[in-house]
C-alpha positions in Angstrom: -18.3 17.5 120.3 -20.2 14.4 119.1 -22.8 16.6 117.3 -20.0 18.4 115.5 -18.5 15.2 114.4 -21.8 14.0 113.1 -22.5 17.2 111.2 -19.0 17.1 109.6 -19.5 13.5 108.4 -22.9 14.4 106.9 -21.6 17.4 105.0 -18.9 15.1 103.7 -21.3 12.5 102.4 -23.5 15.1 100.8 -20.4 16.6 99.1 -19.3 13.2 97.9 -22.7 12.3 96.5 -22.9 15.6 94.5 -19.6 14.7 93.0 -20.7 11.3 92.0 -23.8 12.7 90.4 -21.8 15.2 88.4 -19.4 12.5 87.2 -22.3 10.3 86.0 -23.9 13.3 84.4 -20.6 14.0 82.5 -20.2 10.5 81.5 -23.8 10.3 80.2 -23.3 13.3 78.1 -20.3 12.2 76.6 -22.0 8.8 75.7 -24.8 10.9 74.3 -22.2 12.9 72.0 -20.6 9.7 70.9 -23.9 8.3 69.9 -25.0 11.3 68.3 -21.6 11.5 66.1 -22.0 7.8 65.2 -25.7 8.3 64.1 -24.5 11.3 61.9 -21.7 9.3 60.3 -24.0 6.4 59.7 -26.4 8.7 58.0 -23.6 10.1 55.8 -21.3 7.4 54.9 -19.9 9.1 51.7 -18.7 12.6 52.9 -15.7 13.4 51.0 -12.5 14.0 53.0 -10.0 16.6 52.0 -7.3 14.1 51.5 -9.5 12.4 48.8 -10.0 15.4 46.6 -7.7 14.0 43.9 -9.9 11.1 43.1 -10.6 10.2 39.5 -13.9 11.1 37.6 -15.5 7.7 38.3 -14.9 8.0 42.0 -16.1 11.6 41.9 -19.4 10.6 40.4 -20.1 8.2 43.2 -19.4 10.8 45.9 -22.7 12.6 47.5 -22.0 15.6 49.6 -23.8 17.3 52.1 -25.3 20.5 50.3 -24.1 22.9 52.9 -20.7 21.4 53.1 -17.9 23.8 52.4 -16.1 21.4 50.0 -19.1 20.4 47.8 -18.3 22.8 45.0 -14.8 20.9 44.1 -14.1 21.0 40.5 -13.8 17.9 38.5 -10.5 16.9 36.7 -10.0 18.5 33.4 -10.1 16.2 30.5 -7.2 17.1 28.0 -8.3 16.9 24.3 -5.9 16.3 21.3 -5.7 18.8 18.6 -7.7 16.8 16.3 -10.4 16.3 19.0 -10.7 20.1 19.5 -10.9 20.8 15.8 -13.4 17.9 15.2 -16.0 19.6 17.3 -19.3 20.5 15.6 -19.2 24.2 14.1 -21.2 27.0 15.7 -24.9 27.4 14.6 -24.5 30.7 13.0 -21.4 30.0 10.9 -20.6 29.4 7.1 -23.8 30.0 5.0 -25.9 30.5 8.2 -23.8 33.6 9.3 -25.8 36.8 9.7 -24.6 39.8 11.7 -27.8 40.7 13.1 -28.7 37.1 14.2 -25.3 37.0 15.9 -25.9 40.2 17.8 -29.3 39.0 18.9 -27.8 35.8 20.2 -25.1 37.9 22.1 -27.8 40.1 23.6 -29.2 37.2 25.4 -25.9 36.2 27.1 -25.6 36.7 30.9 -23.7 39.6 32.1 -21.5 37.8 34.8 -19.7 35.2 32.6 -16.0 34.7 32.9 -13.7 34.9 30.0 -13.6 31.3 29.3 -17.3 31.0 29.4 -17.6 33.9 27.0 -15.3 32.1 24.6 -17.2 29.1 24.9 -20.4 30.8 23.9 -18.9 32.6 21.2 -17.6 29.4 19.7 -21.1 27.8 20.0 -22.1 30.5 17.7 -19.2 31.1 15.3 -16.9 28.0 15.3 -16.1 27.2 11.8 -16.5 23.6 10.5 -12.9 22.1 10.3 -14.0 18.5 10.3 -13.7 17.6 6.6 -10.2 18.9 6.6 -9.0 17.4 9.7 -10.5 14.1 8.6 -8.6 14.4 5.3 -5.4 14.9 7.4 -6.0 12.0 9.8 -7.1 9.5 7.1 -4.3 10.5 4.4 -2.3 7.9 2.8 1.1 9.2 2.0 2.3 6.0 0.4 3.1 6.0 -3.4 2.4 2.6 -5.1 3.2 1.7 -8.5 2.2 -2.0 -9.6 3.2 -2.2 -13.3 3.9 -5.8 -14.4 7.6 -6.5 -14.9 8.6 -7.8 -18.3 10.9 -10.3 -16.4 9.8 -13.4 -18.5 9.1 -11.9 -21.9 10.9 -12.9 -24.8 8.7 -12.1 -27.6 5.1 -10.6 -27.8 3.3 -12.7 -24.9 3.3 -11.2 -21.6 4.2 -14.3 -19.4 3.4 -15.5 -16.1 4.5 -18.9 -16.6 6.5 -19.1 -19.9 7.3 -22.3 -21.9 9.8 -21.9 -24.6 10.3 -24.7 -27.2 13.1 -24.8 -29.6 12.6 -27.3 -32.3 15.9 -28.2 -34.4 15.6 -29.6 -38.0 18.0 -32.6 -38.0 17.3 -33.7 -41.6 20.0 -34.5 -43.9 20.1 -31.3 -45.5 21.5 -29.6 -42.4 24.8 -31.2 -43.3 25.3 -28.6 -46.0 27.9 -26.1 -45.2 27.7 -22.1 -45.2 31.2 -20.5 -45.1 33.1 -23.7 -44.5 30.8 -24.5 -41.4 27.8 -27.0 -41.6 24.3 -25.6 -40.9 23.9 -28.0 -38.1 27.0 -26.7 -36.2 25.8 -23.2 -36.8 22.5 -23.9 -35.5 23.8 -25.7 -32.4 26.0 -22.7 -31.6 23.2 -20.4 -31.9 20.8 -22.4 -29.8 23.4 -22.7 -27.1 23.9 -19.0 -27.1 20.2 -18.4 -27.0 19.8 -20.9 -24.2 22.2 -19.1 -22.1 20.2 -15.9 -22.3 16.9 -17.3 -21.5 14.9 -16.2 -18.4 15.9 -18.2 -15.3 12.3 -18.8 -14.5 11.1 -19.9 -17.9 10.5 -23.5 -18.6 12.5 -24.7 -21.8 12.4 -27.7 -24.0 14.6 -28.7 -26.8 13.4 -31.2 -29.4 14.8 -32.5 -32.6 13.2 -34.0 -35.5 14.1 -36.0 -38.6 17.2 -37.1 -36.8 16.7 -41.0 -37.5 17.1 -43.1 -40.5 18.5 -41.5 -43.9 17.1 -39.4 -46.7 16.3 -42.6 -48.6 12.7 -43.6 -49.4 13.3 -46.9 -47.4 14.0 -44.8 -44.2 11.3 -42.3 -44.8 8.7 -43.8 -42.3 11.3 -44.1 -39.7 12.7 -40.5 -40.1 9.1 -38.9 -40.5 8.1 -40.3 -37.3 11.4 -39.5 -35.5 10.9 -36.5 -33.0 12.7 -36.5 -29.5 12.7 -34.0 -26.6 16.4 -34.2 -25.6 16.2 -31.3 -23.0 13.5 -30.3 -20.6 14.3 -27.9 -17.7 14.4 -24.4 -16.4 16.1 -21.5 -18.0 18.8 -21.6 -15.2 19.6 -25.1 -16.4 20.2 -24.4 -20.1 24.1 -25.1 -19.8 23.0 -28.6 -20.2 21.8 -27.8 -23.7 25.2 -28.2 -25.3 25.7 -31.7 -23.8 22.3 -32.7 -25.1 23.1 -31.4 -28.8 26.4 -33.3 -28.9 25.1 -36.5 -30.3 22.5 -34.9 -32.7 23.6 -35.3 -36.4 21.7 -34.7 -39.7 20.0 -37.6 -40.8 16.7 -38.0 -42.7 13.5 -36.3 -43.7 11.8 -33.1 -42.4 8.7 -33.9 -40.3 7.9 -30.2 -39.2 4.1 -31.0 -38.5 5.1 -34.0 -36.4 7.4 -32.1 -34.4 4.9 -29.2 -33.7 2.3 -31.8 -32.7 4.7 -33.2 -30.1 5.2 -29.8 -28.4 1.7 -30.3 -27.1 2.9 -33.0 -24.8 6.0 -30.9 -23.7 3.9 -28.0 -22.3 3.1 -28.1 -18.6 -0.7 -27.9 -17.7 0.2 -24.8 -15.6 1.8 -23.0 -18.4 -0.1 -19.5 -19.2 2.1 -18.6 -22.2 4.1 -20.8 -24.8 6.6 -19.7 -27.5 7.9 -22.1 -30.2 11.0 -21.4 -32.3 11.4 -23.8 -35.3 14.8 -23.8 -36.8 14.5 -25.4 -40.3 16.4 -25.2 -43.7 13.6 -26.5 -45.7 9.8 -27.4 -45.9 7.7 -30.1 -44.7 8.7 -33.4 -46.6 6.7 -36.0 -44.6 3.2 -35.2 -45.8 2.3 -33.5 -42.7 0.2 -30.1 -42.4 2.3 -27.9 -40.3 0.1 -24.9 -41.1 -2.9 -26.6 -39.6 -1.0 -27.7 -36.5 0.5 -24.4 -35.9 -3.1 -23.0 -36.0 -4.3 -25.4 -33.4 -1.4 -24.6 -31.1 -2.2 -21.1 -31.4 -5.9 -21.5 -30.5 -5.2 -24.0 -27.8 -6.1 -23.3 -24.3 -2.3 -22.5 -23.8 -2.0 -20.0 -26.4 1.2 -20.7 -28.3 3.1 -18.5 -30.6 4.9 -20.3 -33.5 8.0 -18.6 -34.8 9.8 -20.1 -37.8 13.6 -19.4 -38.4 14.2 -20.3 -42.0 17.9 -21.2 -42.3 19.1 -20.8 -45.8 15.8 -21.7 -47.3 14.8 -21.2 -51.0 12.0 -19.0 -52.2 9.4 -21.9 -52.3 10.4 -23.0 -48.8 10.3 -19.5 -47.4 6.6 -19.1 -48.8 5.4 -22.4 -47.1 7.2 -21.4 -43.7 5.7 -18.0 -43.7 2.2 -19.7 -43.7 3.2 -21.8 -40.8 4.5 -18.6 -38.8 1.3 -16.7 -39.8 -1.2 -19.3 -38.7 0.8 -19.9 -35.3 0.5 -16.1 -34.7 4.2 -15.6 -34.8 7.1 -14.3 -37.1 9.1 -15.9 -40.0 12.7 -14.7 -40.4 14.9 -15.7 -43.4 18.5 -16.2 -42.3 21.2 -17.1 -44.9 24.3 -17.5 -42.5 25.2 -18.5 -39.1 25.8 -15.1 -37.8 22.4 -14.0 -39.1 20.9 -16.9 -37.1 22.6 -15.7 -33.9 21.7 -12.1 -34.5 18.0 -13.3 -34.9 17.8 -15.0 -31.6 19.9 -12.0 -29.8 16.9 -9.6 -31.0 14.7 -11.1 -28.7 16.8 -9.5 -26.0 16.8 -6.2 -27.6 13.0 -6.3 -27.6 13.1 -7.2 -24.0 15.5 -4.4 -23.3 13.1 -2.0 -24.8 10.3 -3.2 -22.8 12.3 -2.5 -19.7 12.8 1.1 -20.9 9.2 1.3 -21.4 8.5 -0.1 -18.0 10.7 2.5 -16.2 9.0 5.3 -18.2 5.6 4.2 -17.3 6.4 3.4 -13.8 8.2 6.8 -13.0 5.6 8.6 -14.8 2.9 7.0 -12.6 4.9 7.7 -9.5 5.2 11.3 -10.4 1.5 11.6 -11.1 0.5 9.9 -7.9 2.9 12.2 -5.9 1.6 15.4 -7.6 -2.0 14.4 -7.2 -1.6 13.7 -3.4 0.5 16.9 -3.0 -2.3 18.9 -4.7 -4.9 17.4 -2.2 -2.9 18.3 0.8 -2.3 21.9 -0.5 -5.8 22.5 -1.1 -6.9 21.0 2.2 -4.4 23.2 4.1 -5.0 26.4 2.3 -8.8 26.1 2.6 -8.8 25.3 6.2 -6.4 28.3 6.9 -9.0 30.5 5.0 -11.7 29.3 7.5 -9.4 30.0 10.4 -9.0 33.6 9.3 -12.8 34.1 8.5 -13.5 32.4 11.9 -11.1 34.8 13.7 -12.7 37.9 11.8 -16.1 36.9 13.0 -15.1 36.3 16.6 -13.5 39.7 16.8 -16.4 41.4 15.4 -18.7 39.7 18.0 -16.3 40.6 20.7 -16.3 44.4 19.6 -20.2 44.3 19.8 -20.0 42.8 23.2 -17.7 45.4 24.6 -20.2 48.1 23.6 -23.0 46.5 25.7 -21.1 45.2 28.8 -20.0 47.0 32.0 -16.6 48.4 32.6 -15.4 45.1 34.1 -16.1 43.1 31.1 -13.0 40.7 30.3 -12.4 42.1 26.8 -8.6 41.7 26.8 -8.7 38.1 28.1 -11.4 37.2 25.5 -9.4 38.8 22.6 -6.3 36.8 23.9 -8.1 33.6 23.5 -9.6 34.5 20.2 -6.0 35.0 18.8 -4.7 31.9 20.6 -7.4 30.0 18.7 -6.5 31.2 15.5 -2.7 30.5 16.0 -3.6 27.1 17.1 -5.8 26.1 14.1 -3.8 27.9 11.4 -0.6 26.3 12.9 -2.3 22.7 12.9 -3.3 23.1 9.2 0.2 24.3 8.3 2.4 21.9 10.1 0.2 18.8 9.4 -0.3 19.6 5.7 3.4 20.4 5.2 4.4 17.3 7.1 2.3 14.9 5.0 3.4 16.9 1.9 7.0 15.9 2.6 6.3 12.5 3.4 4.6 12.1 0.0 7.6 13.8 -1.6 10.1 11.2 0.0 8.0 8.1 -0.8 7.4 9.4 -4.3 11.0 9.9 -4.8 11.9 6.6 -3.2 9.5 4.7 -5.5 10.8 6.7 -8.6 14.3 5.7 -7.7 13.6 2.1 -7.0 11.8 1.7 -10.5 14.6 3.4 -12.1 17.3 1.3 -10.5 15.6 -2.0 -11.2 14.8 -1.3 -14.8 18.4 -0.1 -15.4 19.9 -3.1 -13.8 17.9 -5.4 -16.1 18.7 -3.3 -19.0 22.5 -3.7 -18.2 22.0 -7.4 -17.6 20.3 -7.8 -20.9 23.2 -5.6 -22.7 25.9 -7.8 -21.1 23.9 -10.9 -22.4 23.6 -9.4 -25.9 27.5 -8.5 -26.0 28.5 -11.9 -24.8 
């Protein structure tokens, strides 16, 4: 019995020992598998996980895959090109003047037999794509604006084209201006005409009013005082000429006629920044103080600030007209003989009739230039669009001829229909781009040209209407 008990105990010990060894062996095997897995992962740290297949190009470039991994052939994300980028690609090597049917066929014979429709299309374009780059560049860089920069005649009163205009009015206040014409003194007529003239002056012009011979009397005893008398009684902008009437109120005819002295004094009235100067001398007689108005007028006209001297002879005799014409001629201006107060007003108003004519010419010139620019730009667009579309048609013809040749050389499973579809899609895309882009820019030019035309016309007509109102009033 004891022997049986010992045997049973020994049997149990053996069984337990065997189980213990098997457990340790399993544990060791498990540990070895774990170590092997860790070792494999440490050797290949960048294996792409399925969940990471949507990573961007930069990430994809940094991923190294095991050569025999089933996901190692994942495609990179497609880059979407704009229409311009597609059409700005370099042309095929056998296109344009380099096109030769035999050379094309020789190149097609070298293509592999197992290409996809996309790959065949790519190869065909490498051979036969036309060069659209000059035409697409024209569209991309095209300026549809219409710009006309004709100088406006805003500040023009007579001949000079003025940037900063100075207008000097010299009024003869010698004793002879007391004489009457149609019951009104020449001085009163001159004052009214000058005031009316001042009201119509450009608002941005600088204006000075100077009187001469207004002191002393016509006697020899007062000659020196009278001949040295010249005084600026108003100096301001055209917008302030309502003050001229007040300045003229106390001016009365008095002494002699120092025209040369008055013209000499104009030099000090002109601002240094003046670019153009015009003088209007209103006088009823010749120089009586011994001066040389012809020489002074010449000096003014040849000075740094070129000055035009106009003489308005108010009821002057023939001898006086002759001398005053010489003054005007040497001053680069005009002489006008006026024999009554209405004629004096009309002469000054003529300056605005001239200005009105200049605005009319400005409109004609500006609208003409706007039309010329518009038509020139539209011509460029039409030629670009039509030339590009002709190239598209030529490219399509060449591609279809190449496809026909391939069809005769390839097996029955050749993707002829898919390639033809892509060729026609290429034609539709390129032709439509040229058509839509060209017409869009053409319409922009039309609208811009019309807007500039109307703006010029509206501005010119407004100024003409304003001048007409000034002349009537």
